[in-house]
Backbone atoms as SQL, in Angstrom:
CREATE TABLE atoms (id INTEGER PRIMARY KEY, chain TEXT, resi INTEGER, resn TEXT, atom TEXT, x REAL, y REAL, z REAL);
INSERT INTO atoms VALUES
  (1, 'A', 1, 'MET', 'N', 0.845, -1.192, 0.000),
  (2, 'A', 1, 'MET', 'CA', 0.000, 0.000, 0.000),
  (3, 'A', 1, 'MET', 'C', 0.880, 1.242, 0.000),
  (4, 'A', 2, 'ALA', 'N', 0.503, 2.212, -0.780),
  (5, 'A', 2, 'ALA', 'CA', 1.270, 3.455, -0.901),
  (6, 'A', 2, 'ALA', 'C', 1.196, 4.268, 0.392),
  (7, 'A', 3, 'HIS', 'N', 2.231, 5.068, 0.584),
  (8, 'A', 3, 'HIS', 'CA', 2.293, 5.902, 1.783),
  (9, 'A', 3, 'HIS', 'C', 2.771, 7.311, 1.412),
  (10, 'A', 4, 'LEU', 'N', 2.192, 8.299, 2.053),
  (11, 'A', 4, 'LEU', 'CA', 2.609, 9.693, 1.920),
  (12, 'A', 4, 'LEU', 'C', 2.490, 10.306, 3.305),
  (13, 'A', 5, 'SER', 'N', 3.521, 11.001, 3.762),
  (14, 'A', 5, 'SER', 'CA', 3.463, 11.615, 5.084),
  (15, 'A', 5, 'SER', 'C', 3.350, 13.137, 4.961),
  (16, 'A', 6, 'ILE', 'N', 2.782, 13.740, 5.984),
  (17, 'A', 6, 'ILE', 'CA', 2.546, 15.184, 6.028),
  (18, 'A', 6, 'ILE', 'C', 3.227, 15.709, 7.286),
  (19, 'A', 7, 'THR', 'N', 4.146, 16.656, 7.130),
  (20, 'A', 7, 'THR', 'CA', 4.827, 17.207, 8.300),
  (21, 'A', 7, 'THR', 'C', 3.876, 18.123, 9.067),
  (22, 'A', 8, 'PRO', 'N', 4.178, 18.397, 10.339),
  (23, 'A', 8, 'PRO', 'CA', 3.356, 19.349, 11.092),
  (24, 'A', 8, 'PRO', 'C', 3.294, 20.728, 10.409),
  (25, 'A', 9, 'ALA', 'N', 4.401, 21.182, 9.825),
  (26, 'A', 9, 'ALA', 'CA', 4.405, 22.484, 9.148),
  (27, 'A', 9, 'ALA', 'C', 3.475, 22.486, 7.938),
  (28, 'A', 10, 'ALA', 'N', 3.476, 21.396, 7.167),
  (29, 'A', 10, 'ALA', 'CA', 2.582, 21.302, 6.008),
  (30, 'A', 10, 'ALA', 'C', 1.129, 21.238, 6.464),
  (31, 'A', 11, 'ALA', 'N', 0.862, 20.474, 7.509),
  (32, 'A', 11, 'ALA', 'CA', -0.503, 20.371, 8.023),
  (33, 'A', 11, 'ALA', 'C', -1.007, 21.731, 8.489),
  (34, 'A', 12, 'LYS', 'N', -0.159, 22.473, 9.178),
  (35, 'A', 12, 'LYS', 'CA', -0.543, 23.804, 9.652),
  (36, 'A', 12, 'LYS', 'C', -0.873, 24.728, 8.475),
  (37, 'A', 13, 'GLN', 'N', -0.089, 24.670, 7.410),
  (38, 'A', 13, 'GLN', 'CA', -0.338, 25.507, 6.249),
  (39, 'A', 13, 'GLN', 'C', -1.603, 25.075, 5.510),
  (40, 'A', 14, 'ILE', 'N', -1.833, 23.788, 5.409),
  (41, 'A', 14, 'ILE', 'CA', -3.069, 23.307, 4.778),
  (42, 'A', 14, 'ILE', 'C', -4.276, 23.827, 5.549),
  (43, 'A', 15, 'HIS', 'N', -4.238, 23.721, 6.874),
  (44, 'A', 15, 'HIS', 'CA', -5.324, 24.253, 7.706),
  (45, 'A', 15, 'HIS', 'C', -5.491, 25.752, 7.478),
  (46, 'A', 16, 'ARG', 'N', -4.380, 26.480, 7.432),
  (47, 'A', 16, 'ARG', 'CA', -4.413, 27.926, 7.273),
  (48, 'A', 16, 'ARG', 'C', -5.082, 28.329, 5.951),
  (49, 'A', 17, 'VAL', 'N', -4.656, 27.727, 4.846),
  (50, 'A', 17, 'VAL', 'CA', -5.213, 28.135, 3.549),
  (51, 'A', 17, 'VAL', 'C', -6.676, 27.719, 3.412),
  (52, 'A', 18, 'LEU', 'N', -7.049, 26.579, 3.974),
  (53, 'A', 18, 'LEU', 'CA', -8.454, 26.178, 3.918),
  (54, 'A', 18, 'LEU', 'C', -9.318, 27.099, 4.763),
  (55, 'A', 19, 'GLU', 'N', -8.800, 27.519, 5.898),
  (56, 'A', 19, 'GLU', 'CA', -9.540, 28.446, 6.750),
  (57, 'A', 19, 'GLU', 'C', -9.710, 29.799, 6.058),
  (58, 'A', 20, 'GLU', 'N', -8.641, 30.302, 5.453),
  (59, 'A', 20, 'GLU', 'CA', -8.721, 31.580, 4.727),
  (60, 'A', 20, 'GLU', 'C', -9.692, 31.482, 3.558),
  (61, 'A', 21, 'ARG', 'N', -9.685, 30.355, 2.892),
  (62, 'A', 21, 'ARG', 'CA', -10.550, 30.135, 1.729),
  (63, 'A', 21, 'ARG', 'C', -12.001, 29.929, 2.157),
  (64, 'A', 22, 'GLY', 'N', -12.202, 29.379, 3.345),
  (65, 'A', 22, 'GLY', 'CA', -13.539, 29.176, 3.859),
  (66, 'A', 22, 'GLY', 'C', -14.198, 27.874, 3.437),
  (67, 'A', 23, 'GLU', 'N', -13.486, 27.042, 2.687),
  (68, 'A', 23, 'GLU', 'CA', -14.028, 25.752, 2.269),
  (69, 'A', 23, 'GLU', 'C', -12.901, 24.842, 1.803),
  (70, 'A', 24, 'GLY', 'N', -13.230, 23.581, 1.618),
  (71, 'A', 24, 'GLY', 'CA', -12.254, 22.618, 1.124),
  (72, 'A', 24, 'GLY', 'C', -11.992, 21.512, 2.122),
  (73, 'A', 25, 'LEU', 'N', -11.631, 20.356, 1.577),
  (74, 'A', 25, 'LEU', 'CA', -11.363, 19.185, 2.401),
  (75, 'A', 25, 'LEU', 'C', -9.888, 18.991, 2.689),
  (76, 'A', 26, 'GLY', 'N', -9.045, 19.499, 1.801),
  (77, 'A', 26, 'GLY', 'CA', -7.611, 19.314, 1.950),
  (78, 'A', 26, 'GLY', 'C', -6.883, 19.740, 0.694),
  (79, 'A', 27, 'LEU', 'N', -5.723, 19.191, 0.517),
  (80, 'A', 27, 'LEU', 'CA', -4.862, 19.497, -0.620),
  (81, 'A', 27, 'LEU', 'C', -4.927, 18.330, -1.605),
  (82, 'A', 28, 'ARG', 'N', -5.051, 18.637, -2.894),
  (83, 'A', 28, 'ARG', 'CA', -5.042, 17.607, -3.939),
  (84, 'A', 28, 'ARG', 'C', -3.710, 17.702, -4.675),
  (85, 'A', 29, 'VAL', 'N', -3.030, 16.564, -4.814),
  (86, 'A', 29, 'VAL', 'CA', -1.720, 16.520, -5.462),
  (87, 'A', 29, 'VAL', 'C', -1.782, 15.597, -6.670),
  (88, 'A', 30, 'SER', 'N', -1.241, 16.080, -7.765),
  (89, 'A', 30, 'SER', 'CA', -1.069, 15.252, -8.955),
  (90, 'A', 30, 'SER', 'C', 0.254, 15.654, -9.591),
  (91, 'A', 31, 'VAL', 'N', 0.596, 15.016, -10.670),
  (92, 'A', 31, 'VAL', 'CA', 1.803, 15.378, -11.413),
  (93, 'A', 31, 'VAL', 'C', 1.409, 15.553, -12.879),
  (94, 'A', 32, 'LYS', 'N', 2.210, 16.331, -13.584),
  (95, 'A', 32, 'LYS', 'CA', 1.979, 16.504, -15.022),
  (96, 'A', 32, 'LYS', 'C', 3.320, 16.525, -15.731),
  (97, 'A', 33, 'PRO', 'N', 3.325, 16.084, -16.980),
  (98, 'A', 33, 'PRO', 'CA', 4.564, 16.185, -17.759),
  (99, 'A', 33, 'PRO', 'C', 4.929, 17.660, -17.898),
  (100, 'A', 34, 'SER', 'N', 6.180, 17.992, -17.570),
  (101, 'A', 34, 'SER', 'CA', 6.563, 19.396, -17.588),
  (102, 'A', 34, 'SER', 'C', 8.061, 19.548, -17.415),
  (103, 'A', 35, 'GLY', 'N', 8.570, 20.667, -17.853),
  (104, 'A', 35, 'GLY', 'CA', 9.948, 21.047, -17.585),
  (105, 'A', 35, 'GLY', 'C', 10.974, 20.187, -18.287),
  (106, 'A', 36, 'CYS', 'N', 12.207, 20.430, -17.943),
  (107, 'A', 36, 'CYS', 'CA', 13.316, 19.750, -18.612),
  (108, 'A', 36, 'CYS', 'C', 13.583, 18.361, -18.048),
  (109, 'A', 37, 'SER', 'N', 13.027, 18.043, -16.876),
  (110, 'A', 37, 'SER', 'CA', 13.314, 16.737, -16.268),
  (111, 'A', 37, 'SER', 'C', 12.170, 15.745, -16.356),
  (112, 'A', 38, 'GLY', 'N', 11.012, 16.159, -16.788),
  (113, 'A', 38, 'GLY', 'CA', 9.950, 15.179, -16.989),
  (114, 'A', 38, 'GLY', 'C', 8.608, 15.481, -16.368),
  (115, 'A', 39, 'TYR', 'N', 8.550, 15.737, -15.052),
  (116, 'A', 39, 'TYR', 'CA', 7.284, 15.930, -14.360),
  (117, 'A', 39, 'TYR', 'C', 7.377, 17.093, -13.382),
  (118, 'A', 40, 'SER', 'N', 6.210, 17.671, -13.083),
  (119, 'A', 40, 'SER', 'CA', 6.151, 18.658, -12.011),
  (120, 'A', 40, 'SER', 'C', 4.922, 18.366, -11.162),
  (121, 'A', 41, 'TYR', 'N', 4.967, 18.801, -9.921),
  (122, 'A', 41, 'TYR', 'CA', 3.851, 18.619, -9.002),
  (123, 'A', 41, 'TYR', 'C', 2.772, 19.642, -9.315),
  (124, 'A', 42, 'VAL', 'N', 1.517, 19.234, -9.171),
  (125, 'A', 42, 'VAL', 'CA', 0.381, 20.126, -9.350),
  (126, 'A', 42, 'VAL', 'C', -0.409, 20.097, -8.046),
  (127, 'A', 43, 'LEU', 'N', -0.611, 21.269, -7.453),
  (128, 'A', 43, 'LEU', 'CA', -1.336, 21.380, -6.194),
  (129, 'A', 43, 'LEU', 'C', -2.634, 22.145, -6.418),
  (130, 'A', 44, 'ASN', 'N', -3.708, 21.598, -5.906),
  (131, 'A', 44, 'ASN', 'CA', -5.015, 22.235, -5.961),
  (132, 'A', 44, 'ASN', 'C', -5.725, 21.993, -4.646),
  (133, 'A', 45, 'PHE', 'N', -6.835, 22.695, -4.453),
  (134, 'A', 45, 'PHE', 'CA', -7.686, 22.415, -3.311),
  (135, 'A', 45, 'PHE', 'C', -8.537, 21.193, -3.631),
  (136, 'A', 46, 'ALA', 'N', -8.772, 20.371, -2.637),
  (137, 'A', 46, 'ALA', 'CA', -9.696, 19.247, -2.778),
  (138, 'A', 46, 'ALA', 'C', -11.019, 19.698, -2.175),
  (139, 'A', 47, 'ASP', 'N', -11.981, 19.963, -3.044),
  (140, 'A', 47, 'ASP', 'CA', -13.302, 20.380, -2.581),
  (141, 'A', 47, 'ASP', 'C', -14.274, 19.210, -2.493),
  (142, 'A', 48, 'GLU', 'N', -13.908, 18.101, -3.122),
  (143, 'A', 48, 'GLU', 'CA', -14.704, 16.884, -3.049),
  (144, 'A', 48, 'GLU', 'C', -13.760, 15.707, -3.218),
  (145, 'A', 49, 'THR', 'N', -14.214, 14.553, -2.816),
  (146, 'A', 49, 'THR', 'CA', -13.397, 13.358, -2.998),
  (147, 'A', 49, 'THR', 'C', -13.861, 12.623, -4.248),
  (148, 'A', 50, 'HIS', 'N', -12.945, 11.904, -4.843),
  (149, 'A', 50, 'HIS', 'CA', -13.243, 11.051, -5.986),
  (150, 'A', 50, 'HIS', 'C', -13.002, 9.614, -5.553),
  (151, 'A', 51, 'PRO', 'N', -13.785, 8.674, -6.053),
  (152, 'A', 51, 'PRO', 'CA', -13.636, 7.280, -5.611),
  (153, 'A', 51, 'PRO', 'C', -12.227, 6.717, -5.816),
  (154, 'A', 52, 'GLN', 'N', -11.521, 7.185, -6.821),
  (155, 'A', 52, 'GLN', 'CA', -10.189, 6.653, -7.119),
  (156, 'A', 52, 'GLN', 'C', -9.075, 7.348, -6.331),
  (157, 'A', 53, 'ASP', 'N', -9.379, 8.411, -5.598),
  (158, 'A', 53, 'ASP', 'CA', -8.367, 9.125, -4.824),
  (159, 'A', 53, 'ASP', 'C', -7.728, 8.235, -3.767),
  (160, 'A', 54, 'ALA', 'N', -6.445, 8.456, -3.539),
  (161, 'A', 54, 'ALA', 'CA', -5.777, 7.909, -2.361),
  (162, 'A', 54, 'ALA', 'C', -5.740, 9.056, -1.353),
  (163, 'A', 55, 'ALA', 'N', -6.238, 8.829, -0.169),
  (164, 'A', 55, 'ALA', 'CA', -6.309, 9.883, 0.848),
  (165, 'A', 55, 'ALA', 'C', -5.336, 9.571, 1.983),
  (166, 'A', 56, 'PHE', 'N', -4.621, 10.605, 2.412),
  (167, 'A', 56, 'PHE', 'CA', -3.660, 10.482, 3.505),
  (168, 'A', 56, 'PHE', 'C', -3.965, 11.582, 4.514),
  (169, 'A', 57, 'GLU', 'N', -3.891, 11.255, 5.785),
  (170, 'A', 57, 'GLU', 'CA', -4.185, 12.239, 6.824),
  (171, 'A', 57, 'GLU', 'C', -3.169, 12.131, 7.946),
  (172, 'A', 58, 'GLU', 'N', -2.621, 13.275, 8.319),
  (173, 'A', 58, 'GLU', 'CA', -1.734, 13.375, 9.488),
  (174, 'A', 58, 'GLU', 'C', -1.917, 14.759, 10.084),
  (175, 'A', 59, 'HIS', 'N', -1.825, 14.841, 11.385),
  (176, 'A', 59, 'HIS', 'CA', -1.925, 16.118, 12.106),
  (177, 'A', 59, 'HIS', 'C', -3.222, 16.844, 11.748),
  (178, 'A', 60, 'GLY', 'N', -4.265, 16.078, 11.433),
  (179, 'A', 60, 'GLY', 'CA', -5.569, 16.653, 11.134),
  (180, 'A', 60, 'GLY', 'C', -5.700, 17.251, 9.743),
  (181, 'A', 61, 'ALA', 'N', -4.700, 17.101, 8.888),
  (182, 'A', 61, 'ALA', 'CA', -4.756, 17.634, 7.522),
  (183, 'A', 61, 'ALA', 'C', -4.813, 16.476, 6.533),
  (184, 'A', 62, 'LYS', 'N', -5.553, 16.677, 5.449),
  (185, 'A', 62, 'LYS', 'CA', -5.702, 15.625, 4.447),
  (186, 'A', 62, 'LYS', 'C', -5.055, 16.031, 3.130),
  (187, 'A', 63, 'VAL', 'N', -4.430, 15.025, 2.501),
  (188, 'A', 63, 'VAL', 'CA', -3.863, 15.181, 1.164),
  (189, 'A', 63, 'VAL', 'C', -4.440, 14.059, 0.312),
  (190, 'A', 64, 'TYR', 'N', -5.011, 14.458, -0.821),
  (191, 'A', 64, 'TYR', 'CA', -5.596, 13.511, -1.769),
  (192, 'A', 64, 'TYR', 'C', -4.673, 13.421, -2.971),
  (193, 'A', 65, 'VAL', 'N', -4.368, 12.185, -3.390),
  (194, 'A', 65, 'VAL', 'CA', -3.429, 11.968, -4.482),
  (195, 'A', 65, 'VAL', 'C', -4.157, 11.312, -5.645),
  (196, 'A', 66, 'ASP', 'N', -3.950, 11.888, -6.819),
  (197, 'A', 66, 'ASP', 'CA', -4.477, 11.327, -8.051),
  (198, 'A', 66, 'ASP', 'C', -3.891, 9.928, -8.246),
  (199, 'A', 67, 'PRO', 'N', -4.696, 8.942, -8.638),
  (200, 'A', 67, 'PRO', 'CA', -4.177, 7.576, -8.763),
  (201, 'A', 67, 'PRO', 'C', -3.036, 7.445, -9.773),
  (202, 'A', 68, 'GLU', 'N', -3.015, 8.286, -10.797),
  (203, 'A', 68, 'GLU', 'CA', -1.930, 8.232, -11.778),
  (204, 'A', 68, 'GLU', 'C', -0.600, 8.712, -11.204),
  (205, 'A', 69, 'ALA', 'N', -0.667, 9.504, -10.139),
  (206, 'A', 69, 'ALA', 'CA', 0.550, 10.026, -9.512),
  (207, 'A', 69, 'ALA', 'C', 0.998, 9.194, -8.320),
  (208, 'A', 70, 'LEU', 'N', 0.163, 8.278, -7.881),
  (209, 'A', 70, 'LEU', 'CA', 0.423, 7.561, -6.636),
  (210, 'A', 70, 'LEU', 'C', 1.750, 6.814, -6.632),
  (211, 'A', 71, 'GLU', 'N', 2.064, 6.115, -7.693),
  (212, 'A', 71, 'GLU', 'CA', 3.318, 5.367, -7.737),
  (213, 'A', 71, 'GLU', 'C', 4.526, 6.301, -7.672),
  (214, 'A', 72, 'MET', 'N', 4.439, 7.447, -8.348),
  (215, 'A', 72, 'MET', 'CA', 5.554, 8.406, -8.340),
  (216, 'A', 72, 'MET', 'C', 5.731, 9.076, -6.985),
  (217, 'A', 73, 'LEU', 'N', 4.647, 9.190, -6.217),
  (218, 'A', 73, 'LEU', 'CA', 4.690, 9.885, -4.931),
  (219, 'A', 73, 'LEU', 'C', 4.809, 8.948, -3.733),
  (220, 'A', 74, 'ASP', 'N', 4.758, 7.654, -3.959),
  (221, 'A', 74, 'ASP', 'CA', 4.804, 6.696, -2.866),
  (222, 'A', 74, 'ASP', 'C', 6.058, 6.902, -2.011),
  (223, 'A', 75, 'GLY', 'N', 5.850, 7.037, -0.707),
  (224, 'A', 75, 'GLY', 'CA', 6.954, 7.224, 0.225),
  (225, 'A', 75, 'GLY', 'C', 7.362, 8.672, 0.411),
  (226, 'A', 76, 'SER', 'N', 6.684, 9.591, -0.262),
  (227, 'A', 76, 'SER', 'CA', 7.045, 11.014, -0.182),
  (228, 'A', 76, 'SER', 'C', 6.586, 11.644, 1.122),
  (229, 'A', 77, 'GLU', 'N', 7.252, 12.742, 1.446),
  (230, 'A', 77, 'GLU', 'CA', 6.883, 13.569, 2.580),
  (231, 'A', 77, 'GLU', 'C', 6.504, 14.940, 2.040),
  (232, 'A', 78, 'VAL', 'N', 5.325, 15.438, 2.436),
  (233, 'A', 78, 'VAL', 'CA', 4.902, 16.786, 2.079),
  (234, 'A', 78, 'VAL', 'C', 5.306, 17.694, 3.230),
  (235, 'A', 79, 'ASP', 'N', 6.089, 18.711, 2.920),
  (236, 'A', 79, 'ASP', 'CA', 6.560, 19.651, 3.934),
  (237, 'A', 79, 'ASP', 'C', 6.210, 21.062, 3.482),
  (238, 'A', 80, 'TYR', 'N', 6.259, 22.006, 4.396),
  (239, 'A', 80, 'TYR', 'CA', 6.076, 23.421, 4.081),
  (240, 'A', 80, 'TYR', 'C', 7.281, 24.139, 4.649),
  (241, 'A', 81, 'VAL', 'N', 8.021, 24.837, 3.793),
  (242, 'A', 81, 'VAL', 'CA', 9.289, 25.433, 4.209),
  (243, 'A', 81, 'VAL', 'C', 9.339, 26.920, 3.894),
  (244, 'A', 82, 'SER', 'N', 10.185, 27.595, 4.634),
  (245, 'A', 82, 'SER', 'CA', 10.492, 29.009, 4.396),
  (246, 'A', 82, 'SER', 'C', 11.968, 29.117, 4.086),
  (247, 'A', 83, 'GLU', 'N', 12.274, 29.702, 2.936),
  (248, 'A', 83, 'GLU', 'CA', 13.663, 29.952, 2.557),
  (249, 'A', 83, 'GLU', 'C', 13.766, 31.410, 2.147),
  (250, 'A', 84, 'GLY', 'N', 14.338, 32.209, 3.026),
  (251, 'A', 84, 'GLY', 'CA', 14.383, 33.643, 2.768),
  (252, 'A', 84, 'GLY', 'C', 12.971, 34.197, 2.737),
  (253, 'A', 85, 'LEU', 'N', 12.619, 34.868, 1.641),
  (254, 'A', 85, 'LEU', 'CA', 11.277, 35.425, 1.497),
  (255, 'A', 85, 'LEU', 'C', 10.301, 34.433, 0.865),
  (256, 'A', 86, 'ASN', 'N', 10.785, 33.275, 0.474),
  (257, 'A', 86, 'ASN', 'CA', 9.948, 32.283, -0.195),
  (258, 'A', 86, 'ASN', 'C', 9.387, 31.266, 0.785),
  (259, 'A', 87, 'ARG', 'N', 8.109, 30.957, 0.610),
  (260, 'A', 87, 'ARG', 'CA', 7.441, 29.915, 1.398),
  (261, 'A', 87, 'ARG', 'C', 6.712, 29.017, 0.417),
  (262, 'A', 88, 'PHE', 'N', 6.869, 27.700, 0.589),
  (263, 'A', 88, 'PHE', 'CA', 6.273, 26.794, -0.384),
  (264, 'A', 88, 'PHE', 'C', 6.189, 25.378, 0.172),
  (265, 'A', 89, 'PHE', 'N', 5.301, 24.581, -0.470),
  (266, 'A', 89, 'PHE', 'CA', 5.243, 23.163, -0.167),
  (267, 'A', 89, 'PHE', 'C', 6.409, 22.488, -0.879),
  (268, 'A', 90, 'ARG', 'N', 7.088, 21.622, -0.153),
  (269, 'A', 90, 'ARG', 'CA', 8.218, 20.873, -0.718),
  (270, 'A', 90, 'ARG', 'C', 7.894, 19.386, -0.603),
  (271, 'A', 91, 'PHE', 'N', 8.218, 18.668, -1.656),
  (272, 'A', 91, 'PHE', 'CA', 8.038, 17.222, -1.664),
  (273, 'A', 91, 'PHE', 'C', 9.395, 16.569, -1.521),
  (274, 'A', 92, 'ASN', 'N', 9.572, 15.828, -0.443),
  (275, 'A', 92, 'ASN', 'CA', 10.773, 15.031, -0.247),
  (276, 'A', 92, 'ASN', 'C', 10.419, 13.643, -0.763),
  (277, 'A', 93, 'ASN', 'N', 10.757, 13.424, -2.039),
  (278, 'A', 93, 'ASN', 'CA', 10.295, 12.255, -2.763),
  (279, 'A', 93, 'ASN', 'C', 11.462, 11.291, -3.001),
  (280, 'A', 94, 'PRO', 'N', 11.432, 10.116, -2.373),
  (281, 'A', 94, 'PRO', 'CA', 12.538, 9.160, -2.527),
  (282, 'A', 94, 'PRO', 'C', 12.603, 8.523, -3.920),
  (283, 'A', 95, 'ASN', 'N', 11.574, 8.715, -4.730),
  (284, 'A', 95, 'ASN', 'CA', 11.527, 8.125, -6.065),
  (285, 'A', 95, 'ASN', 'C', 12.207, 8.976, -7.126),
  (286, 'A', 96, 'VAL', 'N', 12.551, 10.215, -6.787),
  (287, 'A', 96, 'VAL', 'CA', 13.166, 11.125, -7.753),
  (288, 'A', 96, 'VAL', 'C', 14.596, 10.673, -8.040),
  (289, 'A', 97, 'THR', 'N', 14.889, 10.491, -9.317),
  (290, 'A', 97, 'THR', 'CA', 16.238, 10.085, -9.721),
  (291, 'A', 97, 'THR', 'C', 17.045, 11.263, -10.252),
  (292, 'A', 98, 'ASP', 'N', 16.358, 12.335, -10.663),
  (293, 'A', 98, 'ASP', 'CA', 17.025, 13.531, -11.175),
  (294, 'A', 98, 'ASP', 'C', 16.029, 14.672, -11.142),
  (295, 'A', 99, 'GLN', 'N', 16.541, 15.896, -11.060),
  (296, 'A', 99, 'GLN', 'CA', 15.672, 17.067, -11.149),
  (297, 'A', 99, 'GLN', 'C', 16.414, 18.187, -11.835),
  (298, 'A', 100, 'CYS', 'N', 15.641, 19.116, -12.385),
  (299, 'A', 100, 'CYS', 'CA', 16.274, 20.218, -13.089),
  (300, 'A', 100, 'CYS', 'C', 16.955, 21.148, -12.090),
  (301, 'A', 101, 'GLY', 'N', 17.827, 21.996, -12.552),
  (302, 'A', 101, 'GLY', 'CA', 18.591, 22.896, -11.693),
  (303, 'A', 101, 'GLY', 'C', 17.728, 23.831, -10.874),
  (304, 'A', 102, 'CYS', 'N', 16.598, 24.259, -11.424),
  (305, 'A', 102, 'CYS', 'CA', 15.743, 25.203, -10.708),
  (306, 'A', 102, 'CYS', 'C', 14.785, 24.499, -9.753),
  (307, 'A', 103, 'GLY', 'N', 14.722, 23.158, -9.821),
  (308, 'A', 103, 'GLY', 'CA', 13.864, 22.409, -8.920),
  (309, 'A', 103, 'GLY', 'C', 12.404, 22.350, -9.336),
  (310, 'A', 104, 'GLU', 'N', 12.071, 22.833, -10.512),
  (311, 'A', 104, 'GLU', 'CA', 10.686, 22.855, -10.962),
  (312, 'A', 104, 'GLU', 'C', 10.184, 21.525, -11.500),
  (313, 'A', 105, 'SER', 'N', 11.080, 20.683, -11.972),
  (314, 'A', 105, 'SER', 'CA', 10.634, 19.397, -12.514),
  (315, 'A', 105, 'SER', 'C', 11.574, 18.281, -12.061),
  (316, 'A', 106, 'PHE', 'N', 11.082, 17.041, -12.192),
  (317, 'A', 106, 'PHE', 'CA', 11.818, 15.890, -11.690),
  (318, 'A', 106, 'PHE', 'C', 11.627, 14.690, -12.599),
  (319, 'A', 107, 'THR', 'N', 12.495, 13.705, -12.418),
  (320, 'A', 107, 'THR', 'CA', 12.422, 12.428, -13.129),
  (321, 'A', 107, 'THR', 'C', 12.318, 11.318, -12.099),
  (322, 'A', 108, 'VAL', 'N', 11.499, 10.317, -12.407),
  (323, 'A', 108, 'VAL', 'CA', 11.404, 9.142, -11.520),
  (324, 'A', 108, 'VAL', 'C', 11.811, 7.913, -12.297);
């Protein structure tokens, strides 16, 4: 069975954005072909569940993963980080074999 973990920082940010938005069940994650290395992560709000979704919950926050992305994301950790003035969700994905220099796309 696939696994995805959510750090406390990511859970706090998911709660924050859903509260500001006033609706939503959690974060929806998928991947799309993109960039120089092959794929990029796509983040959206999950306003409803789909029967094929894989759902993961930690620290009271939910992340829904598109079934086509599940194998690529298996074992990943969703984190929320601050680097200088930038704040963003980061995927610590053990399946990544290469990524572009700017970090926008990856290969599995």
